[in-house]
DOVEXZA-260382 format. One line per 2 residues: number of its first residue (from 1); their letters; for each residue x, y, z of C-alpha. Coordinates in pm, 1 decimal. Layout:
N
NUM) a) X/Y/Z; ...
//
This chain:
469
1) xx) -3470.7/-3539.1/2119.4; -3070.7/-3472.6/2151.5
3) xx) -3011.9/-3598.9/1792.7; -3340.9/-3441.5/1625.0
5) xx) -3230.8/-3078.2/1784.5; -2849.1/-3100.6/1664.8
7) xx) -2993.3/-3190.6/1316.9; -3204.1/-2881.1/1323.5
9) xx) -2961.8/-2650.0/1406.1; -2755.1/-2808.3/1112.9
11) xx) -2977.3/-2756.2/861.4; -3038.6/-2429.6/966.9
13) xx) -2658.8/-2333.3/923.6; -2674.6/-2519.1/588.4
15) xx) -2928.2/-2244.9/505.4; -2679.1/-1959.9/534.3
17) xx) -2869.2/-1845.4/859.9; -2660.0/-1724.4/1164.4
19) xx) -2711.0/-1728.4/1525.9; -2634.2/-1433.5/1765.9
21) xx) -2394.4/-1486.7/2055.2; -2400.5/-1381.8/2432.5
23) xx) -2181.2/-1082.6/2333.1; -2447.5/-959.1/2043.5
25) xx) -2220.4/-1078.8/1752.0; -2362.8/-1314.5/1510.3
27) xx) -2200.8/-1642.7/1431.0; -2099.9/-1719.0/1063.9
29) xx) -1915.0/-1962.8/856.2; -1848.5/-1700.2/587.7
31) xx) -1871.6/-1335.7/511.4; -2159.4/-1400.6/244.0
33) xx) -2409.1/-1431.4/584.0; -2275.6/-1123.5/759.2
35) xx) -2421.9/-831.2/515.1; -2238.5/-605.6/306.7
37) xx) -2099.9/-386.8/625.1; -1956.5/-680.8/805.5
39) xx) -1708.9/-988.8/764.4; -1730.2/-1316.6/924.5
41) xx) -1413.7/-1298.6/1128.2; -1314.2/-1590.8/1342.2
43) xx) -1637.2/-1736.2/1348.9; -1847.4/-1427.4/1422.8
45) xx) -1965.0/-1104.0/1216.1; -1735.4/-804.3/1287.3
47) xx) -1766.5/-469.4/1147.4; -1525.9/-371.4/831.8
49) xx) -1312.2/-79.6/861.1; -1424.8/193.1/725.9
51) xx) -1315.6/159.5/311.5; -1277.0/-178.5/309.8
53) xx) -1468.4/-484.9/196.4; -1403.0/-542.5/-166.7
55) xx) -1227.2/-883.1/-218.6; -1075.7/-980.7/-538.1
57) xx) -1001.9/-1371.1/-646.7; -1148.9/-1640.4/-542.6
59) xx) -1068.7/-1636.6/-153.6; -1063.2/-2007.5/-112.8
61) xx) -918.5/-2191.3/163.3; -526.4/-2198.6/127.6
63) xx) -514.2/-1921.0/-169.5; -235.6/-1652.2/-53.7
65) xx) -398.6/-1336.0/104.9; -254.9/-992.2/-13.6
67) xx) -375.8/-645.0/131.9; -421.0/-341.1/-82.5
69) xx) -413.2/1.3/61.0; -520.3/261.8/-237.6
71) xx) -689.0/632.9/-179.2; -946.6/531.1/-469.8
73) xx) -1097.4/816.4/-361.3; -962.8/1209.0/-301.7
75) xx) -1088.6/1210.9/84.3; -1291.4/1054.6/341.4
77) xx) -1607.3/1230.7/321.4; -1899.9/1100.2/160.6
79) xx) -1909.3/1147.5/-237.8; -1555.0/1195.5/-235.0
81) xx) -1444.2/1266.1/-590.0; -1230.8/947.0/-738.6
83) xx) -867.1/990.3/-759.7; -817.8/891.1/-1118.4
85) xx) -436.6/797.4/-1091.2; -449.0/591.8/-837.0
87) xx) -775.0/423.2/-956.8; -583.1/321.0/-1244.4
89) xx) -274.0/219.3/-1047.4; -495.2/-22.1/-883.8
91) xx) -660.9/-155.2/-1205.9; -293.3/-210.6/-1291.8
93) xx) -235.5/-406.3/-999.5; -555.4/-572.7/-1041.5
95) xx) -479.0/-671.5/-1387.5; -165.3/-825.6/-1308.4
97) xx) -306.0/-1056.8/-1036.2; -566.7/-1171.9/-1297.4
99) xx) -261.7/-1298.3/-1515.8; -110.6/-1465.4/-1267.4
101) xx) -412.5/-1645.7/-1114.9; -489.8/-1750.7/-1471.6
103) xx) -207.2/-1994.9/-1419.4; -185.2/-2034.0/-1017.6
105) xx) 124.5/-2095.4/-797.2; 123.9/-2463.3/-693.1
107) xx) -236.2/-2483.7/-712.8; -301.2/-2160.0/-520.3
109) xx) -435.2/-1847.1/-630.4; -393.8/-1456.9/-477.8
111) xx) -629.6/-1295.9/-312.6; -658.2/-927.1/-283.5
113) xx) -852.6/-712.4/29.8; -889.8/-379.2/-98.5
115) xx) -915.2/-97.6/103.7; -947.1/244.2/4.3
117) xx) -745.7/468.1/237.7; -941.6/802.3/109.4
119) xx) -573.3/939.0/142.4; -632.1/955.0/474.3
121) xx) -297.9/846.9/703.8; -494.4/730.4/1006.5
123) xx) -702.5/516.1/828.2; -441.4/340.3/645.7
125) xx) -305.9/227.4/1011.4; -662.4/122.0/1111.0
127) xx) -724.0/-56.2/762.0; -325.8/-222.5/752.6
129) xx) -390.0/-336.4/1133.7; -672.4/-519.5/987.5
131) xx) -546.0/-683.4/702.0; -277.2/-791.4/918.1
133) xx) -418.5/-905.4/1219.2; -791.5/-1041.6/1078.0
135) xx) -680.7/-1103.8/741.1; -331.4/-1278.0/770.8
137) xx) -182.9/-1113.9/470.0; 186.3/-1182.5/432.1
139) xx) 218.0/-878.5/200.2; 46.0/-499.3/130.6
141) xx) 48.2/-289.4/-148.6; 49.8/74.9/-78.1
143) xx) 48.2/421.1/-234.6; 231.6/720.5/-151.2
145) xx) 524.8/844.2/52.5; 326.4/952.3/377.7
147) xx) 97.0/657.7/384.7; 355.9/409.5/338.8
149) xx) 588.4/512.9/551.7; 337.9/541.5/796.6
151) xx) 195.1/240.6/804.3; 533.8/42.7/780.5
153) xx) 640.1/198.7/1072.0; 316.1/119.9/1305.3
155) xx) 212.4/-175.5/1123.1; 365.8/-404.8/874.6
157) xx) 737.9/-428.1/1012.3; 651.5/-505.4/1356.8
159) xx) 390.0/-761.8/1218.3; 672.9/-898.8/987.2
161) xx) 449.1/-824.5/678.3; 613.6/-723.4/365.0
163) xx) 529.3/-376.3/249.7; 552.4/-305.0/-164.8
165) xx) 464.4/55.6/-266.2; 415.2/137.7/-597.3
167) xx) 404.7/515.1/-559.8; 623.3/612.8/-259.1
169) xx) 911.5/812.8/-320.0; 1017.6/1020.1/-48.9
171) xx) 1443.5/982.0/50.9; 1267.0/911.1/422.3
173) xx) 1182.1/518.7/309.8; 1546.0/466.6/223.3
175) xx) 1666.4/451.8/571.3; 1393.1/290.6/750.8
177) xx) 1502.3/78.3/965.7; 1311.8/-233.5/817.4
179) xx) 1446.3/-556.4/907.4; 1262.5/-641.3/1232.5
181) xx) 1567.8/-801.9/1341.9; 1586.5/-1023.8/1047.6
183) xx) 1860.3/-1026.7/765.1; 1631.0/-856.8/488.0
185) xx) 1475.5/-545.3/504.6; 1039.5/-544.5/472.8
187) xx) 969.7/-229.6/265.5; 1039.8/-219.8/-105.4
189) xx) 935.3/21.1/-392.0; 913.9/-12.1/-773.0
191) xx) 918.0/391.6/-781.5; 1228.8/558.7/-764.9
193) xx) 1325.2/747.5/-468.5; 1305.7/1159.4/-537.3
195) xx) 1649.5/1179.1/-478.0; 1640.9/1107.4/-860.8
197) xx) 1329.0/1305.9/-955.1; 1470.6/1642.7/-779.9
199) xx) 1805.2/1606.8/-924.6; 1646.4/1569.0/-1245.9
201) xx) 1400.8/1878.5/-1182.8; 1680.6/2104.3/-1034.0
203) xx) 1921.3/1996.9/-1348.8; 1648.0/2114.0/-1605.2
205) xx) 1599.6/2414.1/-1463.1; 1939.2/2540.2/-1428.9
207) xx) 2033.0/2436.6/-1778.9; 2028.8/2659.7/-2052.5
209) xx) 1717.8/2492.0/-2248.0; 1466.3/2722.0/-2374.4
211) xx) 1140.3/2527.0/-2319.3; 1185.7/2641.4/-1920.3
213) xx) 1283.2/2976.9/-1962.5; 1595.0/3001.7/-1797.7
215) xx) 1471.0/3105.2/-1486.6; 1656.7/3347.5/-1241.2
217) xx) 1410.1/3282.2/-969.5; 1223.4/2990.1/-887.6
219) xx) 927.8/2887.9/-629.0; 882.2/2560.5/-462.0
221) xx) 520.3/2571.0/-401.9; 496.1/2189.6/-182.7
223) xx) 181.5/2023.7/-19.4; 329.3/1997.4/348.1
225) xx) 345.0/1619.4/380.5; 622.1/1336.5/375.6
227) xx) 609.6/1338.5/-23.5; 631.5/1714.5/-60.5
229) xx) 912.0/1787.3/201.5; 1139.4/1522.5/68.0
231) xx) 1092.0/1643.2/-313.2; 1156.4/1978.0/-210.6
233) xx) 1394.6/1913.7/-8.6; 1574.8/1709.9/-307.9
235) xx) 1512.6/2028.8/-534.9; 1610.4/2317.5/-307.0
237) xx) 1934.6/2152.8/-223.6; 2018.7/2139.3/-589.8
239) xx) 1953.3/2486.7/-681.6; 2167.6/2584.9/-378.6
241) xx) 2434.8/2446.6/-560.2; 2712.4/2712.4/-670.9
243) xx) 2609.9/2935.5/-869.5; 2295.7/2922.8/-647.9
245) xx) 1980.3/2966.4/-819.9; 1748.3/3204.5/-613.2
247) xx) 1460.0/2994.2/-511.9; 1166.1/2995.8/-228.2
249) xx) 1011.0/2668.8/-92.4; 628.7/2775.1/11.8
251) xx) 433.8/2490.8/191.7; 24.0/2455.9/154.3
253) xx) -220.2/2183.3/344.9; -293.6/1863.7/202.3
255) xx) -678.6/1908.1/66.4; -693.5/2264.6/275.1
257) xx) -699.4/2605.9/204.6; -437.2/2721.6/-73.5
259) xx) -502.1/3080.3/-51.3; -246.3/3201.5/167.8
261) xx) 43.5/2993.7/-33.1; -44.1/3100.6/-374.0
263) xx) -24.9/3500.3/-230.1; 250.0/3473.9/-78.0
265) xx) 379.4/3289.5/-408.9; 273.5/3628.8/-595.5
267) xx) 437.0/3848.6/-360.0; 790.0/3639.6/-444.6
269) xx) 689.2/3706.5/-783.2; 917.0/3387.3/-924.6
271) xx) 987.5/3319.3/-1298.1; 877.8/2973.8/-1269.6
273) xx) 735.7/2807.9/-1005.1; 777.2/2407.9/-943.5
275) xx) 421.7/2264.1/-780.0; 478.9/1959.7/-580.7
277) xx) 162.6/1801.6/-493.2; -127.3/1589.4/-619.7
279) xx) -383.7/1708.3/-892.0; -692.6/1764.8/-623.8
281) xx) -436.8/2048.0/-452.6; -267.4/2181.6/-787.7
283) xx) -626.5/2233.2/-951.4; -705.0/2521.0/-663.5
285) xx) -372.0/2628.7/-684.6; -413.7/2726.2/-1047.8
287) xx) -749.8/2864.9/-1021.9; -617.4/3063.9/-745.4
289) xx) -328.9/3170.3/-942.9; -520.1/3295.9/-1218.8
291) xx) -639.8/3583.0/-1005.3; -299.1/3662.6/-907.7
293) xx) -88.7/3907.1/-1136.0; 259.6/3818.5/-1135.2
295) xx) 134.4/3424.3/-1205.0; -42.8/3462.7/-1482.3
297) xx) 13.3/3310.3/-1814.9; 15.3/3656.5/-1958.0
299) xx) 275.2/3774.7/-1715.0; 509.1/3554.6/-1832.0
301) xx) 528.1/3326.9/-1521.0; 597.8/2943.1/-1573.9
303) xx) 489.7/2625.4/-1404.0; 676.7/2296.9/-1355.3
305) xx) 467.1/1997.1/-1228.5; 599.9/1680.7/-1029.8
307) xx) 494.0/1317.9/-1071.5; 153.5/1308.0/-894.4
309) xx) 9.9/1606.2/-1089.3; 20.4/1409.2/-1405.9
311) xx) -335.7/1287.5/-1321.9; -636.0/1367.4/-1603.9
313) xx) -839.6/1516.9/-1307.6; -581.8/1819.4/-1317.9
315) xx) -765.4/1894.3/-1645.6; -1126.8/1852.1/-1581.7
317) xx) -1163.1/2207.1/-1461.5; -1148.9/2458.0/-1741.6
319) xx) -946.5/2720.3/-1572.3; -698.3/2491.0/-1442.1
321) xx) -675.6/2297.8/-1763.8; -613.7/2666.6/-1930.3
323) xx) -370.3/2735.1/-1707.0; -202.2/2428.4/-1727.2
325) xx) -135.6/2422.1/-2102.6; 213.5/2397.6/-2227.1
327) xx) 330.0/2293.0/-1923.8; 595.6/2070.6/-1853.4
329) xx) 648.2/1829.9/-1566.2; 848.4/1487.5/-1476.9
331) xx) 767.0/1162.9/-1365.4; 938.4/814.9/-1329.7
333) xx) 956.3/665.9/-1700.1; 755.3/374.0/-1846.9
335) xx) 958.4/80.3/-1959.7; 1033.3/24.8/-2388.4
337) xx) 1035.1/-318.6/-2355.2; 808.3/-593.5/-2461.2
339) xx) 717.8/-589.1/-2067.2; 579.2/-273.7/-2098.4
341) xx) 366.6/-327.0/-2472.8; 223.8/-613.4/-2305.9
343) xx) 110.8/-414.5/-2009.7; -27.5/-172.5/-2221.0
345) xx) -222.0/-369.6/-2482.5; -365.0/-598.3/-2206.5
347) xx) -469.5/-265.1/-2015.2; -611.8/-69.4/-2265.1
349) xx) -803.6/-388.2/-2353.0; -961.4/-469.3/-2010.8
351) xx) -996.7/-94.7/-1869.8; -1030.3/68.3/-2217.5
353) xx) -765.6/344.6/-2113.0; -395.0/438.4/-2219.6
355) xx) -206.9/393.6/-1870.0; 66.8/625.9/-2002.0
357) xx) -186.7/896.9/-1905.1; -161.9/826.5/-1576.5
359) xx) 182.9/825.3/-1322.0; 279.8/450.3/-1176.0
361) xx) 54.3/266.0/-1351.6; 312.8/31.7/-1483.2
363) xx) 477.6/39.9/-1124.4; 203.1/-110.5/-968.9
365) xx) 165.3/-367.3/-1230.3; 512.4/-446.2/-1131.1
367) xx) 474.9/-434.7/-757.9; 182.6/-733.2/-817.5
369) xx) 388.0/-942.1/-980.3; 652.6/-881.1/-829.1
371) xx) 466.2/-987.3/-482.2; 325.4/-1270.9/-624.1
373) xx) 668.8/-1370.2/-755.7; 828.5/-1348.6/-423.8
375) xx) 525.2/-1535.9/-280.8; 559.5/-1856.6/-550.7
377) xx) 964.2/-1844.9/-396.6; 842.5/-1869.8/-29.0
379) xx) 586.9/-2148.6/-137.4; 883.6/-2356.6/-321.2
381) xx) 1146.0/-2260.5/-54.7; 1009.7/-2380.5/333.7
383) xx) 595.1/-2359.9/199.2; 533.0/-2133.3/421.2
385) xx) 441.1/-1739.6/245.4; 579.5/-1473.3/493.4
387) xx) 682.8/-1148.6/489.2; 1052.2/-1224.6/568.5
389) xx) 1062.0/-1511.1/330.5; 912.6/-1311.1/15.6
391) xx) 1156.5/-1069.1/112.3; 1417.8/-1267.5/90.8
393) xx) 1241.2/-1404.4/-270.2; 1282.2/-1044.7/-398.4
395) xx) 1612.9/-1030.6/-338.5; 1666.6/-1300.3/-583.9
397) xx) 1498.5/-1122.5/-933.1; 1795.3/-883.8/-1005.3
399) xx) 2103.4/-1104.6/-997.4; 2061.9/-1317.2/-1283.1
401) xx) 2222.5/-1386.3/-1624.3; 2042.3/-1214.0/-1877.6
403) xx) 1711.8/-992.2/-1832.2; 1382.0/-1148.2/-1868.4
405) xx) 1099.5/-942.8/-1967.8; 810.8/-952.4/-1663.4
407) xx) 510.4/-1059.4/-1865.9; 241.6/-1303.8/-1822.1
409) xx) 380.1/-1564.8/-2058.1; 709.1/-1569.0/-1885.2
411) xx) 587.4/-1553.4/-1536.7; 558.7/-1961.3/-1505.8
413) xx) 903.4/-1988.4/-1646.1; 1057.0/-1718.2/-1361.0
415) xx) 833.9/-1934.9/-1068.0; 1018.5/-2223.3/-1191.5
417) xx) 1403.4/-2104.6/-1186.9; 1317.9/-1929.6/-840.3
419) xx) 1201.7/-2298.9/-714.3; 1522.7/-2450.0/-831.8
421) xx) 1710.8/-2193.2/-621.3; 1825.6/-1954.8/-931.3
423) xx) 1827.7/-1610.9/-878.8; 1668.6/-1418.1/-1223.3
425) xx) 1730.0/-1079.2/-1384.3; 1356.4/-925.8/-1447.4
427) xx) 1280.3/-628.1/-1664.8; 928.9/-469.9/-1602.8
429) xx) 688.3/-301.8/-1731.7; 831.7/39.1/-1559.4
431) xx) 1168.9/-55.3/-1684.7; 1479.6/-252.1/-1546.2
433) xx) 1400.2/-402.7/-1154.2; 1743.7/-387.8/-1039.9
435) xx) 1726.4/-329.2/-661.7; 1966.5/-253.0/-456.0
437) xx) 2031.0/-348.4/-68.4; 1792.5/-101.3/71.3
439) xx) 1476.2/-250.4/-197.1; 1475.9/23.2/-471.9
441) xx) 1523.2/-1.4/-823.6; 1683.2/360.9/-943.0
443) xx) 1513.3/434.5/-1281.4; 1564.7/708.9/-1554.5
445) xx) 1247.6/1008.4/-1554.8; 1048.5/1119.3/-1818.1
447) xx) 947.7/1462.8/-1908.4; 621.5/1523.9/-2027.5
449) xx) 375.9/1829.8/-2114.4; 40.2/1881.2/-2096.9
451) xx) -84.7/1920.0/-2461.3; -488.7/1984.8/-2507.8
453) xx) -638.0/1714.1/-2294.2; -383.9/1487.0/-2249.8
455) xx) -21.0/1466.8/-2120.7; 234.0/1385.5/-2372.5
457) xx) 566.7/1235.5/-2321.0; 843.9/1419.1/-2438.1
459) xx) 1148.2/1154.9/-2561.4; 1394.9/1059.7/-2478.1
461) xx) 1404.4/941.3/-2103.0; 1642.6/1145.3/-1900.6
463) xx) 1911.1/959.1/-1667.3; 1994.9/1108.4/-1321.3
465) xx) 2241.6/1331.0/-1288.9; 2561.7/1205.0/-1063.3
467) xx) 2617.5/1309.4/-709.4; 2223.6/1308.0/-606.3
469) x) 2196.2/1459.6/-280.3
//
């Protein structure tokens, strides 16, 4: 009787059915048994954190788990629009992982657990906690200064997990205590610090280039969070160097009412306004500004945009698009070598879009390649893929002889070099990846302009001025 009962239980399990425990939780062997809104965790079906659930890669036992925190949607409410810039950044990271998985590392592949943060810091923290504690990821790829900073402080650093951001640019990340008692920092980024972008913007506005109108009064309209505060401070500091250029900084709330800030800006009556923010907020700013007498195009007022405005979503609104025509902006420059050309061709083929139309796509592509390279270093130098070991591997990619382009065909030779204990020097799709002791890779900036329905890069790239604050 007992044997027949056991065989019956085994046959039920084999059909994929699940049991209910005394606590009301369903037992499981795989997540396929749990339904769309749950995941199999330590043998029981548990609810997923909001925004999580998509898995990329084969996810077999022994494969290397990575977490992804991407603001795919511009908000957490149902029906929130897609943030196309970060959607394409995710596609770039996915492309890199697919290319690496086509080769594998020591027979293993990479699995990416994607969580859509909706741009919400608290949701990102909850998602990161789940990725670290339930999915046992060794590294997380994340977006934006505010979310990257918060997640690093609250989750990844205390748990010895590596965080790699492709778009965090706040100078605050530079001084973030991130060793957790070890010898190498656990927070890295492929995006240059806004100490560079802010200095470049101020340099352009203080110069004599007629494209920027030689302004005498400059407004700085900034999103009131980590990213906006940091970049605003750099720009204002550089504008205040003697001889100071008259300037005033005005904050606005992320995804909030921008009317009061725009009216305050109109009262200040600047010749040019630098807008530091994201495309959805900037769309609302331009629509509101179209009704303000001192901010209209025909009044002679000019705009200048920061990197995160470079999103085609800005041009979907007819009023905002009309206001934005001819406006210049800055962003981290794309690479110019074979790594970028290979990335762009592969991205166009895979997703039918030009990655140059969005900020940070090449940075996201490089971020994923660096995570996989650092994981390969860990596998071949101790065998266990951990955050500290991956961080140690990242210290080996900027010191070799002669730069090697970070392309899919060069991945296996790079893995072999790292496995042999030799350092390498890589140039990525986003340019040189010469990391310093703070886990940052300084890079030049590009100048771009809104022309019709697109963003057009204006050569040449701009090197940062000396004595960045």
